[in-house]
KEKE-3310 file (N, C-alpha, C; in steps of 0.2 Angstrom, whole numbers, plus 5000, padded with zeros to 4 digits):
npx = (4846:4854:4856:4866:4881:4898:4912:4927:4943:4960:4969:4982:4985:4984:4979:4969:4959:4955:4950:4939:4931:4928:4921:4911:4902:4901:4893:4882:4877:4872:4861:4865:4864:4878:4892:4905:4921:4934:4947:4954:4942:4935:4925:4921:4914:4907:4906:4906:4902:4897:4888:4884:4869:4872:4875:4878:4875:4867:4877:4878:4891:4908:4919:4937:4950:4963:4977:4983:4983:4970:4961:4960:4956:4944:4936:4936:4928:4916:4912:4905:4896:4889:4895:4902:4920:4929:4944:4955:4972:4978:4989:5003:5006:4999:4994:4981:4974:4968:4977:4977:4978:4967:4960:4948:4933:4929:4933:4924:4913:4912:4912:4899:4892:4893:4903:4915:4926:4923:4929:4928:4933:4940:4939:4947:4940:4945:4944:4947:4952:4954:4961:4956:4966:4971:4974:4974:4970:4957:4952:4949:4940:4933:4937:4932:4936:4932:4939:4941:4949:4957:4968:4979:4980:4992:5003:5017:5032:5037:5042:5052:5058:5057:5054:5040:5028:5019:5004:4997:4983:4972:4957:4952:4963:4979:4992:5005:5019:5025:5040:5047:5048:5035:5019:5010:4993:4986:4974:4969:4970:4981:4992:5002:5007:5014:5014:5021:5034:5037:5040:5030:5017:5011:4996:4981:4970:4957:4955:4947:4952:4964:4981:4995:5009:5024:5034:5052:5054:5059:5061:5062:5051:5039:5031:5026:5007:4994:4976:4960:4945:4934:4940:4943:4956:4964:4974:4986:4993:5006:5007:5014:5027:5029:5024:5022:5021:5012:4997:4993:4981:4976)
npy = (5097:5095:5109:5112:5114:5107:5112:5107:5107:5109:5106:5108:5121:5138:5148:5141:5140:5152:5155:5147:5152:5166:5159:5154:5165:5172:5162:5162:5174:5170:5162:5148:5133:5125:5113:5113:5104:5098:5089:5077:5072:5067:5054:5037:5022:5015:5005:5004:4992:4983:4988:4999:5009:5025:5040:5051:5068:5073:5083:5098:5104:5100:5109:5111:5115:5113:5102:5089:5078:5080:5081:5068:5062:5068:5063:5050:5050:5055:5045:5036:5046:5058:5070:5086:5090:5104:5109:5119:5125:5123:5118:5106:5098:5101:5096:5093:5102:5119:5134:5148:5161:5170:5172:5164:5167:5171:5159:5150:5156:5155:5141:5138:5144:5137:5142:5134:5122:5106:5091:5072:5060:5043:5030:5019:5001:4991:4974:4962:4947:4933:4919:4915:4911:4894:4876:4872:4879:4874:4871:4884:4900:4910:4927:4942:4960:4976:4991:5008:5019:5034:5037:5026:5008:4998:4985:4980:4973:4967:4970:4961:4961:4951:4944:4948:4939:4938:4934:4941:4945:4948:4953:4939:4933:4925:4938:4940:4934:4941:4944:4954:4970:4972:4980:4991:4998:5009:5022:5034:5047:5044:5040:5049:5048:5038:5027:5033:5037:5024:5020:5019:5025:5042:5045:5051:5063:5060:5046:5030:5018:5006:5007:4997:4994:4986:4985:4987:4975:4957:4952:4953:4953:4958:4971:4989:4990:4995:4996:4992:5002:4994:4981:4969:4968:4956:4951:4939:4934:4927:4923:4914:4914:4927:4932:4944:4955:4970:4981:4996:5009:5023)
npz = (4874:4890:4899:4910:4915:4917:4927:4929:4939:4940:4953:4957:4952:4955:4947:4939:4948:4950:4938:4937:4946:4940:4928:4935:4938:4927:4920:4930:4926:4914:4916:4917:4925:4935:4939:4950:4952:4959:4951:4956:4964:4954:4952:4945:4943:4935:4920:4904:4899:4910:4925:4939:4937:4932:4942:4937:4931:4915:4905:4896:4893:4897:4904:4906:4917:4916:4911:4900:4908:4918:4908:4903:4914:4916:4903:4907:4918:4912:4903:4889:4886:4877:4881:4877:4877:4884:4884:4893:4894:4910:4915:4915:4903:4888:4876:4872:4876:4874:4873:4886:4881:4876:4886:4898:4897:4884:4877:4881:4878:4864:4862:4868:4859:4848:4840:4837:4832:4832:4838:4836:4845:4844:4857:4870:4875:4887:4890:4902:4905:4917:4927:4942:4957:4958:4959:4946:4930:4925:4937:4943:4944:4930:4929:4926:4920:4916:4907:4904:4892:4886:4879:4879:4882:4892:4892:4903:4908:4926:4941:4942:4930:4919:4902:4893:4887:4873:4863:4849:4843:4828:4823:4825:4820:4820:4822:4825:4837:4851:4860:4872:4881:4882:4878:4868:4867:4858:4855:4841:4848:4857:4850:4848:4862:4873:4864:4852:4857:4859:4846:4837:4824:4820:4820:4811:4821:4819:4816:4819:4821:4830:4836:4837:4847:4849:4864:4864:4856:4855:4841:4823:4817:4825:4824:4824:4821:4812:4814:4807:4809:4813:4817:4831:4844:4852:4865:4872:4886:4893:4908:4916:4911:4916:4930:4937:4928:4923:4920:4913:4912:4903)
capx = (4852:4854:4859:4869:4888:4902:4918:4934:4950:4967:4970:4989:4986:4979:4975:4963:4953:4953:4947:4933:4926:4925:4916:4904:4899:4898:4886:4875:4873:4867:4856:4865:4867:4884:4893:4912:4923:4942:4950:4954:4936:4930:4925:4916:4916:4903:4909:4902:4899:4894:4890:4877:4867:4876:4871:4882:4871:4871:4880:4879:4897:4913:4925:4943:4954:4970:4981:4981:4979:4964:4956:4959:4953:4936:4935:4935:4922:4910:4914:4898:4891:4891:4896:4908:4925:4933:4952:4958:4977:4980:4993:5010:5005:4994:4993:4974:4969:4969:4980:4973:4980:4964:4955:4942:4926:4928:4934:4918:4906:4912:4909:4891:4888:4894:4907:4921:4927:4922:4933:4926:4939:4939:4942:4947:4938:4949:4940:4952:4950:4959:4959:4957:4972:4969:4978:4973:4965:4951:4949:4948:4933:4937:4936:4933:4935:4932:4942:4940:4956:4956:4975:4982:4982:4999:5006:5023:5036:5035:5048:5057:5062:5056:5052:5034:5028:5012:5001:4994:4977:4968:4950:4952:4969:4986:4996:5013:5019:5029:5043:5050:5046:5027:5015:5006:4988:4983:4970:4972:4973:4986:4996:5007:5010:5018:5014:5026:5039:5040:5041:5024:5016:5007:4989:4977:4966:4949:4954:4945:4956:4969:4988:4998:5017:5027:5040:5059:5053:5066:5061:5062:5042:5035:5032:5018:5002:4987:4971:4955:4940:4930:4944:4945:4962:4966:4981:4985:4998:5008:5008:5019:5034:5030:5018:5022:5019:5006:4994:4992:4977:4978)
capy = (5094:5099:5117:5112:5113:5104:5114:5103:5111:5106:5110:5110:5127:5141:5151:5139:5140:5159:5156:5143:5157:5170:5156:5153:5172:5171:5157:5165:5180:5168:5158:5141:5130:5122:5111:5113:5098:5097:5084:5072:5070:5064:5046:5035:5016:5013:5003:5003:4984:4981:4992:5001:5015:5030:5046:5058:5071:5076:5090:5101:5105:5102:5114:5108:5119:5108:5099:5084:5073:5082:5080:5061:5060:5069:5058:5043:5051:5055:5038:5033:5051:5063:5077:5089:5093:5110:5109:5125:5123:5126:5111:5105:5096:5104:5093:5091:5109:5125:5139:5153:5168:5175:5172:5159:5168:5172:5153:5146:5158:5153:5134:5139:5147:5133:5145:5132:5116:5100:5084:5066:5056:5036:5028:5010:4998:4984:4969:4958:4939:4930:4915:4915:4906:4887:4871:4872:4883:4871:4871:4891:4904:4916:4934:4949:4968:4982:4997:5013:5023:5037:5036:5019:5003:4996:4979:4980:4969:4969:4972:4955:4962:4946:4945:4946:4935:4939:4933:4946:4942:4953:4950:4933:4928:4928:4942:4938:4933:4946:4943:4960:4972:4973:4982:4999:4998:5017:5025:5039:5051:5042:5039:5055:5049:5033:5025:5037:5036:5018:5020:5020:5030:5046:5043:5056:5062:5058:5040:5026:5011:5006:5007:4992:4995:4981:4989:4983:4967:4954:4949:4957:4952:4961:4978:4992:4989:5000:4990:4995:5003:4987:4976:4968:4966:4950:4949:4933:4935:4921:4924:4909:4916:4934:4933:4952:4960:4976:4984:5003:5011:5031)
capz = (4877:4897:4900:4914:4914:4922:4928:4933:4941:4942:4959:4957:4947:4958:4941:4937:4953:4948:4931:4938:4950:4933:4924:4939:4938:4919:4919:4934:4922:4909:4920:4918:4931:4933:4944:4950:4954:4959:4947:4960:4966:4950:4953:4941:4944:4929:4915:4898:4898:4916:4930:4941:4933:4934:4944:4934:4927:4909:4904:4889:4891:4902:4903:4910:4917:4917:4906:4899:4914:4920:4902:4904:4921:4914:4899:4911:4922:4907:4898:4887:4885:4872:4882:4872:4883:4882:4888:4893:4896:4914:4918:4913:4897:4884:4869:4872:4878:4870:4877:4888:4879:4875:4892:4898:4895:4877:4874:4883:4875:4859:4863:4869:4854:4842:4835:4837:4827:4837:4835:4839:4846:4847:4865:4871:4881:4888:4894:4905:4908:4919:4932:4950:4960:4959:4958:4939:4927:4925:4944:4945:4939:4925:4932:4920:4921:4910:4909:4898:4890:4880:4877:4878:4888:4891:4897:4903:4911:4932:4945:4940:4924:4914:4897:4894:4880:4870:4856:4846:4836:4825:4820:4826:4817:4824:4818:4828:4844:4853:4865:4874:4886:4883:4871:4869:4862:4858:4850:4837:4852:4860:4846:4850:4867:4874:4857:4848:4860:4858:4840:4833:4820:4821:4817:4812:4827:4818:4814:4824:4823:4836:4834:4842:4846:4854:4866:4864:4855:4852:4835:4818:4815:4829:4822:4826:4816:4813:4814:4804:4815:4816:4821:4839:4845:4857:4867:4877:4891:4896:4915:4920:4911:4919:4933:4939:4923:4924:4915:4914:4908:4903)
cpx = (4851:4857:4864:4877:4892:4909:4923:4940:4954:4969:4978:4990:4982:4975:4969:4958:4951:4948:4938:4928:4924:4919:4909:4899:4896:4891:4880:4872:4870:4862:4857:4868:4873:4886:4901:4915:4930:4942:4951:4948:4932:4931:4920:4918:4912:4907:4904:4898:4894:4894:4884:4875:4870:4872:4873:4876:4873:4872:4880:4887:4902:4918:4931:4948:4959:4973:4979:4979:4974:4960:4955:4956:4945:4933:4933:4928:4915:4910:4906:4894:4893:4892:4903:4914:4929:4939:4953:4966:4980:4985:5000:5009:5000:4992:4984:4970:4972:4973:4976:4974:4974:4957:4949:4936:4925:4929:4927:4913:4906:4910:4902:4888:4889:4899:4914:4921:4928:4925:4929:4932:4937:4943:4943:4943:4942:4946:4946:4949:4956:4956:4960:4963:4968:4973:4980:4970:4957:4948:4946:4941:4937:4933:4936:4931:4935:4935:4942:4947:4954:4963:4978:4980:4989:5001:5014:5027:5037:5043:5054:5062:5061:5053:5046:5032:5021:5010:4996:4989:4973:4963:4951:4958:4975:4990:5003:5012:5026:5033:5047:5049:5037:5024:5010:4999:4985:4978:4974:4975:4980:4992:5002:5009:5015:5019:5020:5033:5043:5042:5036:5023:5012:5002:4984:4972:4958:4949:4952:4948:4961:4976:4990:5004:5020:5033:5046:5058:5060:5065:5059:5053:5039:5036:5025:5013:4997:4981:4965:4950:4937:4935:4943:4951:4961:4972:4982:4993:5000:5012:5013:5026:5035:5025:5018:5020:5013:5003:4993:4987:4977:4972)
cpy = (5098:5105:5117:5111:5111:5108:5109:5107:5106:5109:5111:5116:5132:5146:5147:5138:5148:5158:5152:5149:5163:5167:5155:5160:5173:5167:5159:5171:5177:5164:5151:5139:5126:5119:5111:5108:5099:5090:5078:5069:5067:5056:5042:5027:5012:5011:5004:4996:4982:4985:4995:5006:5020:5036:5052:5061:5071:5081:5092:5102:5103:5104:5112:5112:5117:5107:5092:5076:5074:5079:5073:5058:5061:5064:5052:5044:5052:5050:5036:5040:5055:5070:5081:5091:5099:5111:5116:5123:5127:5121:5112:5103:5098:5102:5094:5098:5114:5131:5144:5160:5172:5175:5166:5161:5167:5165:5149:5149:5156:5145:5134:5141:5143:5135:5142:5125:5110:5094:5078:5061:5048:5035:5021:5008:4992:4980:4964:4952:4936:4925:4916:4910:4899:4883:4870:4877:4880:4871:4879:4893:4909:4922:4938:4956:4970:4988:5002:5018:5027:5038:5030:5014:5000:4991:4980:4975:4972:4970:4966:4957:4956:4948:4945:4943:4935:4936:4937:4944:4947:4949:4941:4928:4931:4932:4940:4937:4937:4943:4950:4963:4974:4976:4989:4997:5005:5017:5031:5045:5050:5040:5044:5055:5044:5029:5027:5037:5029:5016:5018:5025:5035:5046:5050:5056:5059:5051:5035:5020:5011:5005:5003:4992:4991:4986:4985:4976:4965:4949:4953:4958:4955:4968:4982:4992:4994:4996:4996:4996:4997:4982:4975:4965:4960:4950:4944:4933:4928:4922:4920:4911:4924:4936:4941:4957:4964:4978:4991:5006:5019:5032)
cpz = (4883:4896:4905:4912:4920:4922:4931:4933:4942:4948:4961:4955:4951:4953:4940:4942:4951:4943:4932:4941:4944:4929:4928:4939:4932:4919:4923:4930:4917:4910:4918:4924:4929:4940:4945:4954:4954:4955:4952:4964:4961:4950:4949:4940:4939:4924:4908:4897:4903:4922:4933:4936:4936:4937:4942:4930:4920:4908:4897:4888:4898:4900:4909:4909:4920:4911:4904:4902:4916:4914:4902:4909:4920:4909:4903:4915:4917:4903:4896:4886:4880:4875:4880:4879:4879:4886:4886:4897:4904:4919:4914:4904:4894:4877:4867:4873:4875:4876:4879:4886:4879:4882:4892:4895:4887:4874:4875:4879:4868:4858:4864:4864:4847:4838:4836:4833:4833:4834:4840:4839:4849:4854:4864:4876:4881:4892:4894:4907:4911:4924:4939:4952:4961:4957:4951:4936:4926:4932:4946:4941:4936:4928:4925:4923:4915:4911:4903:4898:4885:4875:4875:4884:4886:4895:4896:4909:4920:4935:4943:4935:4918:4908:4897:4886:4879:4863:4854:4841:4834:4822:4820:4824:4821:4819:4820:4835:4846:4860:4867:4881:4887:4877:4874:4866:4864:4854:4846:4842:4856:4857:4846:4858:4869:4867:4854:4852:4861:4851:4835:4829:4824:4817:4817:4817:4826:4817:4821:4826:4829:4832:4840:4841:4852:4857:4867:4861:4852:4846:4829:4816:4819:4828:4824:4819:4818:4811:4811:4810:4817:4819:4829:4839:4852:4859:4873:4880:4893:4904:4918:4918:4916:4923:4937:4934:4924:4918:4917:4909:4908:4899)
residu = (UNK:UNK:UNK:UNK:UNK:UNK:UNK:UNK:UNK:UNK:UNK:UNK:UNK:UNK:UNK:UNK:UNK:UNK:UNK:UNK:UNK:UNK:UNK:UNK:UNK:UNK:UNK:UNK:UNK:UNK:UNK:UNK:UNK:UNK:UNK:UNK:UNK:UNK:UNK:UNK:UNK:UNK:UNK:UNK:UNK:UNK:UNK:UNK:UNK:UNK:UNK:UNK:UNK:UNK:UNK:UNK:UNK:UNK:UNK:UNK:UNK:UNK:UNK:UNK:UNK:UNK:UNK:UNK:UNK:UNK:UNK:UNK:UNK:UNK:UNK:UNK:UNK:UNK:UNK:UNK:UNK:UNK:UNK:UNK:UNK:UNK:UNK:UNK:UNK:UNK:UNK:UNK:UNK:UNK:UNK:UNK:UNK:UNK:UNK:UNK:UNK:UNK:UNK:UNK:UNK:UNK:UNK:UNK:UNK:UNK:UNK:UNK:UNK:UNK:UNK:UNK:UNK:UNK:UNK:UNK:UNK:UNK:UNK:UNK:UNK:UNK:UNK:UNK:UNK:UNK:UNK:UNK:UNK:UNK:UNK:UNK:UNK:UNK:UNK:UNK:UNK:UNK:UNK:UNK:UNK:UNK:UNK:UNK:UNK:UNK:UNK:UNK:UNK:UNK:UNK:UNK:UNK:UNK:UNK:UNK:UNK:UNK:UNK:UNK:UNK:UNK:UNK:UNK:UNK:UNK:UNK:UNK:UNK:UNK:UNK:UNK:UNK:UNK:UNK:UNK:UNK:UNK:UNK:UNK:UNK:UNK:UNK:UNK:UNK:UNK:UNK:UNK:UNK:UNK:UNK:UNK:UNK:UNK:UNK:UNK:UNK:UNK:UNK:UNK:UNK:UNK:UNK:UNK:UNK:UNK:UNK:UNK:UNK:UNK:UNK:UNK:UNK:UNK:UNK:UNK:UNK:UNK:UNK:UNK:UNK:UNK:UNK:UNK:UNK:UNK:UNK:UNK:UNK:UNK:UNK:UNK:UNK:UNK:UNK:UNK:UNK:UNK:UNK:UNK:UNK:UNK:UNK:UNK:UNK:UNK)
# end
């Protein structure tokens, strides 16, 4: 594995930049090469399914000096790689990051020596298919896009406030039809975020399946479900009823 290390800084927290400077001196003493990047500068247009060859280096470790938002941004930046992420909380939300009570140097030293517990987390790849505008779907062309998420993918009603109609299919079988404010599809990591606030279950962090949670459903049959790790979820959205519904990727 490459010995190069990535340091990502939450630019909204001055103490994070001070910690990055200390880590830089520490890595210089150990002979490690490293890159320091401000979190807003992380850009990765590559997708796992189709995209240009990435120019992002292979890192032995990514040290994230920020909160959960910074960690999510780094996870997207390094998508598809086996780079371990060490989150050290220099942000507002620190569910995914460790507290900085013992200082950054001892924490990073423990990570480099392997004296830490590593967790493997599942993520989501959302493939979106839609027709370009045309007089009829048969006259249009299907467009496809792919999105990466560590927490969840959410479909919600738009500014019109119209109900979102969804057909939810699991492993090729219709699970139920949902009418309501939308739906959250979360990983185990994201099960304690938006999915939990929408009434979903808390799932063990190491679980590889998905959690599907309808938002304010208008039917008693539309309830949260937990999928097997091998299940593929398909959600068909009736855009004619709610043309301004939105999708959010976190």
